[in-house]
C-alpha positions in Angstrom: 0.0 0.2 0.0 1.2 3.6 -0.4 2.1 5.6 1.9 -0.6 8.4 1.7 -3.1 5.5 1.2 -1.3 4.7 4.8 -1.5 8.2 6.4 -5.4 8.3 4.9 -6.1 5.2 6.8 -4.5 6.3 10.3 -6.5 4.6 12.6 -7.3 7.3 15.3 -7.9 10.1 12.6 -9.1 8.0 9.7 -12.6 10.3 9.5 -10.6 13.6 9.9 -8.2 12.4 7.1 -11.2 11.6 4.7 -13.1 14.6 5.4 -9.5 16.6 4.8 -9.4 15.0 1.5 -12.4 15.4 0.2 -12.0 19.5 1.1 -8.5 18.9 -0.9 -10.5 17.4 -3.6 -12.9 20.7 -4.4 -10.1 22.7 -4.0 -7.9 21.1 -6.6 -11.3 21.6 -9.1 -12.1 24.8 -7.9 -8.2 26.5 -8.6 -7.9 23.8 -11.5 -5.5 22.1 -10.1 -4.6 18.6 -11.4 -4.5 16.0 -8.4 -1.1 14.8 -7.8 -0.3 11.3 -9.3 0.7 10.3 -5.9 -3.2 11.3 -4.1 -4.9 9.8 -7.3 -2.9 6.1 -7.1 -3.8 6.5 -3.3 -7.7 7.4 -3.5 -9.1 3.7 -4.8 -7.0 1.7 -2.0 -8.6 4.2 0.4 -12.0 3.6 -0.7 -12.0 -0.2 -0.8 -10.3 -0.4 2.2 -12.8 1.9 4.0 -16.0 0.1 2.8 -14.4 -3.0 4.1 -14.8 -2.0 7.6 -16.7 -3.0 10.2 -18.0 0.3 11.0 -20.5 1.7 9.4 -19.6 5.3 10.3 -16.2 4.4 8.7 -18.0 2.8 5.9 -19.9 5.8 4.7 -16.8 8.0 4.8 -15.4 5.7 2.3 -19.1 6.8 0.3 -18.4 10.3 0.9 -14.5 10.3 -0.2 -16.3 8.4 -3.0 -18.3 10.6 -4.2 -16.0 13.6 -4.1 -14.0 11.5 -6.6 -16.7 10.6 -9.3 -17.8 14.2 -8.8 -14.7 15.5 -9.8 -14.0 13.4 -12.5 -17.1 14.2 -13.5 -16.6 18.2 -13.5 -13.4 17.2 -15.3 -15.2 15.5 -18.1 -17.6 18.2 -18.1 -14.8 21.2 -18.7 -13.2 18.9 -20.9 -16.1 18.6 -23.4 -16.5 21.9 -23.4 -13.0 23.1 -24.2 -13.5 20.6 -27.2 -16.4 22.1 -28.6 -15.3 25.6 -28.1 -12.3 24.7 -29.7 -13.9 22.7 -32.6 -16.1 25.7 -32.9 -19.2 23.7 -32.2 -20.4 25.1 -29.5 -23.2 27.6 -29.5 -24.3 29.6 -26.7 -28.0 29.3 -24.7 -30.2 32.1 -26.0 -33.1 33.3 -23.7 -36.4 33.5 -25.6 -39.3 35.1 -23.5 -42.3 33.3 -23.7 -44.8 34.6 -26.0 -48.7 33.0 -25.7 -50.9 31.8 -28.9 -52.9 34.5 -30.3 -56.3 34.7 -28.7 -55.6 33.4 -25.5 -55.0 34.7 -22.5 -52.1 32.4 -21.2 -54.5 30.7 -18.8 -54.4 27.9 -21.4 -57.4 27.4 -21.5 
């Protein structure tokens, strides 16, 4: 197991360490910073070990970490897709159009 995973899975501070990692993932995304390779390598190990725990609270921490990882990956994929569409000239701006009623109605649908 990696040193990073061992540090996160420290038995006396596991839940606090997982909360810190989740906050770090959120910060990396907000700042547009890639996840360090050591952390990316350790996270699947950490989640697997947390989910195998006998304690429901530790299992819940594993679930929260997994959700944070998935959210981070989804947001990165969305940004990459948007950038690719912009670069290819395929992106369109969303144009808001006002709601118009059919002539002869008051808009109540009756």
